[in-house]
VEXDREN-2710 file (C-alpha; in Angstrom, 1 decimal):
% VEXDREN-2710
k/r/px/py/pz
1/MET/-7.3/9.2/2.1
2/LEU/-3.5/9.0/2.0
3/PHE/-3.9/5.7/3.9
4/ALA/-5.0/4.0/0.7
5/LEU/-1.9/5.1/-1.0
6/TRP/0.6/4.2/1.7
7/ALA/-1.2/1.1/3.0
8/ALA/-1.4/-0.4/-0.5
9/THR/2.3/0.3/-0.9
10/TRP/3.2/-1.3/2.5
11/MET/1.2/-4.4/1.7
12/ALA/2.5/-4.7/-1.8
13/VAL/6.2/-4.1/-1.0
14/THR/6.6/-5.6/2.4
15/GLN/3.7/-8.1/2.9
16/LEU/2.8/-9.2/-0.6
17/GLN/-0.6/-10.4/0.6
18/PRO/-3.7/-8.6/1.8
19/ALA/-6.1/-9.7/4.5
20/ARG/-8.6/-12.1/3.0
21/PRO/-11.9/-10.5/1.9
22/PRO/-15.1/-11.6/3.6
23/ALA/-16.5/-14.8/2.1
24/ALA/-19.5/-12.9/0.9
25/ALA/-17.3/-10.6/-1.1
26/ILE/-15.9/-13.4/-3.2
27/PRO/-18.1/-14.4/-6.1
28/ALA/-18.7/-18.2/-6.6
29/THR/-17.2/-17.9/-10.1
30/PRO/-14.9/-14.9/-10.3
31/VAL/-15.2/-12.9/-13.5
32/ARG/-12.1/-10.8/-14.3
33/PRO/-12.7/-7.5/-16.0
34/PRO/-10.2/-6.4/-18.6
35/ALA/-7.1/-4.9/-16.9
36/PRO/-6.8/-1.1/-17.3
37/ALA/-4.0/0.2/-19.5
38/GLY/-0.6/-0.3/-17.9
39/LEU/-1.8/-3.2/-15.7
40/SER/-1.9/-6.9/-16.2
41/TRP/-3.6/-9.9/-14.6
42/ASP/-0.6/-12.0/-15.5
43/ASP/1.6/-9.6/-13.5
44/ALA/-0.9/-9.7/-10.6
45/ASP/-1.0/-13.5/-10.7
46/GLN/2.8/-13.6/-10.7
47/VAL/2.9/-11.9/-7.3
48/GLN/0.2/-14.2/-6.0
49/ARG/2.3/-17.2/-7.1
50/ILE/5.2/-15.7/-5.2
51/VAL/3.0/-15.5/-2.1
52/ALA/1.8/-19.1/-2.5
53/ARG/5.4/-20.3/-2.9
54/ILE/6.5/-18.5/0.3
55/GLU/3.6/-20.0/2.2
56/ARG/4.4/-23.5/1.1
57/ARG/8.1/-23.1/2.1
58/LEU/7.3/-21.6/5.5
59/ARG/4.8/-24.4/6.3
60/VAL/7.4/-27.1/5.9
61/GLY/10.0/-25.2/7.9
62/LYS/12.1/-23.9/5.0
63/SER/13.3/-20.3/4.6
64/ALA/10.8/-18.2/2.7
65/ALA/13.1/-18.1/-0.4
66/ASP/16.6/-19.3/-1.3
67/GLY/17.6/-15.8/-2.5
68/PRO/16.1/-12.3/-2.9
69/ILE/12.7/-12.0/-4.5
70/VAL/12.3/-9.3/-7.1
71/VAL/9.0/-7.6/-7.7
72/THR/8.7/-5.0/-10.5
73/GLU/6.8/-1.8/-10.4
74/ARG/4.3/-3.0/-13.0
75/GLN/3.7/-6.2/-11.0
76/LEU/3.1/-4.1/-7.8
77/ASN/0.7/-1.8/-9.5
78/SER/-1.2/-4.7/-11.1
79/TYR/-1.3/-6.6/-7.8
80/VAL/-2.4/-3.6/-5.8
81/ASN/-5.1/-2.4/-8.2
82/LEU/-6.4/-5.8/-9.4
83/THR/-5.9/-8.2/-6.5
84/LEU/-6.1/-5.7/-3.7
85/GLY/-8.6/-3.5/-5.4
86/TRP/-11.5/-4.8/-3.2
87/ALA/-9.7/-3.5/-0.1
88/LEU/-9.2/0.1/-1.3
89/PRO/-11.7/2.6/0.2
90/PRO/-14.4/3.8/-2.1
91/GLY/-13.5/7.1/-3.8
92/ILE/-9.9/6.1/-4.5
93/THR/-9.2/5.6/-8.2
94/GLY/-6.2/5.5/-10.6
95/LEU/-3.7/4.4/-7.9
96/GLN/-0.1/4.3/-9.2
97/LEU/3.0/3.3/-7.2
98/ARG/6.4/4.5/-8.2
99/LEU/9.7/2.9/-7.0
100/ALA/13.0/4.7/-7.0
101/ARG/16.2/4.1/-5.1
102/ASP/15.2/3.9/-1.4
103/ARG/12.1/5.9/-2.2
104/LEU/8.4/5.3/-2.7
105/GLY/5.9/7.4/-4.6
106/ALA/2.1/7.0/-4.8
107/GLU/-0.5/9.0/-6.6
108/ALA/-4.3/8.6/-7.1
109/ARG/-7.5/10.6/-7.6
110/VAL/-9.5/10.9/-4.4
111/ASP/-13.2/11.8/-4.1
112/LEU/-13.0/14.2/-1.1
113/ASP/-16.8/14.4/-0.7
114/ARG/-16.8/10.6/0.1
115/ILE/-14.0/10.7/2.7
116/LYS/-14.4/14.0/4.5
117/GLY/-16.7/12.4/7.1
118/ARG/-13.9/10.1/8.3
119/LEU/-11.4/12.9/8.9
120/PRO/-10.8/14.5/12.3
121/PRO/-12.5/17.9/12.9
122/GLY/-10.4/20.7/11.4
123/ALA/-8.1/18.3/9.5
124/LEU/-8.8/20.2/6.2
125/SER/-8.5/23.8/7.3
126/GLY/-7.6/26.9/5.3
127/LEU/-7.4/26.5/1.6
128/LEU/-7.8/22.7/2.0
129/SER/-11.3/23.2/3.4
130/LEU/-12.3/24.7/0.1
131/LEU/-11.5/21.6/-1.9
132/SER/-14.2/19.3/-3.0
133/GLY/-15.0/16.6/-5.6
134/THR/-12.3/14.4/-7.1
135/VAL/-8.8/15.8/-6.7
136/PRO/-5.2/14.4/-7.3
137/VAL/-3.3/13.2/-4.2
138/GLU/0.4/12.5/-4.3
139/ALA/2.8/11.2/-1.6
140/GLN/6.5/10.6/-1.7
141/GLY/8.9/9.3/0.9
142/ARG/11.4/6.7/2.1
143/LEU/10.9/3.1/3.0
144/VAL/13.6/2.0/5.5
145/ALA/13.2/-1.8/5.9
146/VAL/16.2/-3.5/7.5
147/ASN/16.8/-6.3/10.1
148/GLY/13.2/-7.4/10.0
149/THR/11.7/-3.9/10.8
150/GLY/10.2/-1.3/8.5
151/ARG/9.6/2.4/8.8
152/VAL/8.0/4.9/6.4
153/GLU/9.3/8.5/6.3
154/ILE/6.9/10.8/4.4
155/GLU/8.9/13.6/2.7
156/GLN/6.2/15.3/0.7
157/ALA/2.5/15.0/0.2
158/THR/0.0/17.1/-1.7
159/ILE/-3.7/17.2/-2.3
160/GLY/-5.1/19.2/-5.1
161/GLY/-1.7/20.7/-5.5
162/LEU/-1.5/21.9/-1.9
163/SER/1.2/20.7/0.4
164/LEU/0.3/18.7/3.5
165/PRO/2.7/18.5/6.6
166/ALA/3.8/15.0/7.6
167/SER/2.0/15.5/11.0
168/LEU/-1.3/16.1/9.3
169/VAL/-0.8/13.0/7.0
170/ALA/-0.2/10.9/10.1
171/GLN/-3.4/12.3/11.7
172/ILE/-5.5/11.6/8.7
173/VAL/-4.1/8.0/8.4
174/SER/-4.8/7.4/12.1
175/ALA/-8.4/8.6/11.7
176/SER/-9.0/6.8/8.5
177/THR/-7.8/3.4/9.8
178/LYS/-9.7/3.1/13.1
179/SER/-11.6/-0.1/13.6
180/ALA/-12.7/-2.5/16.3
181/GLN/-9.4/-4.3/15.9
182/GLN/-7.4/-1.1/15.9
183/PRO/-9.4/1.6/17.8
184/GLN/-6.5/4.0/17.6
185/GLY/-5.9/3.4/13.9
186/VAL/-2.5/3.0/12.3
187/ASP/0.3/5.2/13.4
188/ILE/2.6/5.4/10.3
189/ARG/5.3/7.1/12.4
190/GLN/5.9/3.9/14.3
191/PRO/8.2/1.1/13.0
192/PHE/6.5/-2.2/12.0
193/PRO/7.7/-5.8/11.8
194/LEU/8.3/-7.1/8.3
195/PRO/6.2/-10.3/7.7
196/TRP/7.1/-13.5/6.0
197/THR/10.5/-13.6/7.8
198/ALA/11.6/-10.8/5.5
199/ARG/14.9/-9.2/6.6
200/ASP/15.4/-6.3/4.3
201/VAL/13.6/-4.5/1.4
202/HIS/15.7/-2.7/-1.1
203/LEU/14.0/-0.3/-3.5
204/GLU/15.5/0.4/-6.9
205/PRO/14.2/2.3/-9.9
206/GLY/11.2/0.2/-11.1
207/ARG/11.6/-2.7/-8.8
208/ALA/11.8/-4.0/-5.2
209/LEU/14.1/-6.7/-3.8
210/VAL/12.9/-8.5/-0.7
211/VAL/15.6/-10.5/1.3
212/PHE/14.6/-13.1/3.9
213/PHE/16.2/-14.4/7.0
214/ALA/17.7/-17.9/6.6
215/ARG/16.3/-20.7/8.7
END
């Protein structure tokens, strides 16, 4: 469940582009529903234009950008919820990302009854095992992204107001992200390469600055 919060954050802040949805998932004539309060299709499209511009420059051998690229918190939330919405697991609603200096925050409402089957045995023990239905989930931590490598350090996570240790968060993420391509799932404790020739990501209140290697 927390995978949806953090994976969306990683993609939005450090990758700016999700994996393409299956062709069958793309309607012939896309119809855009009205954006929820606080979100904007214009903001989501702005991030998509940034992605397209980066791709064009890299294809012709240029650096990804002449200078740092700034993406605001509102743009990130719009992009994650509207453009990446198809990729979020069922049962995740109301996802909101928060950017502060060197720190990330994510919150959402999670339908536990829909995701419990994907968790490892005993993951939700004690008081956590008594939770059911849709509950608030929050996560806070640091994103360290320098010299082309990123790392997420979870500092606090809660579900239904109950604290989760970082080790349990990592276990849940691993179990929730297993696939044929990644049979062991995603280990959020491991560093990961920044894509798009990104060198550093600097988080500030309400915005992220992405700096790229020069070519």
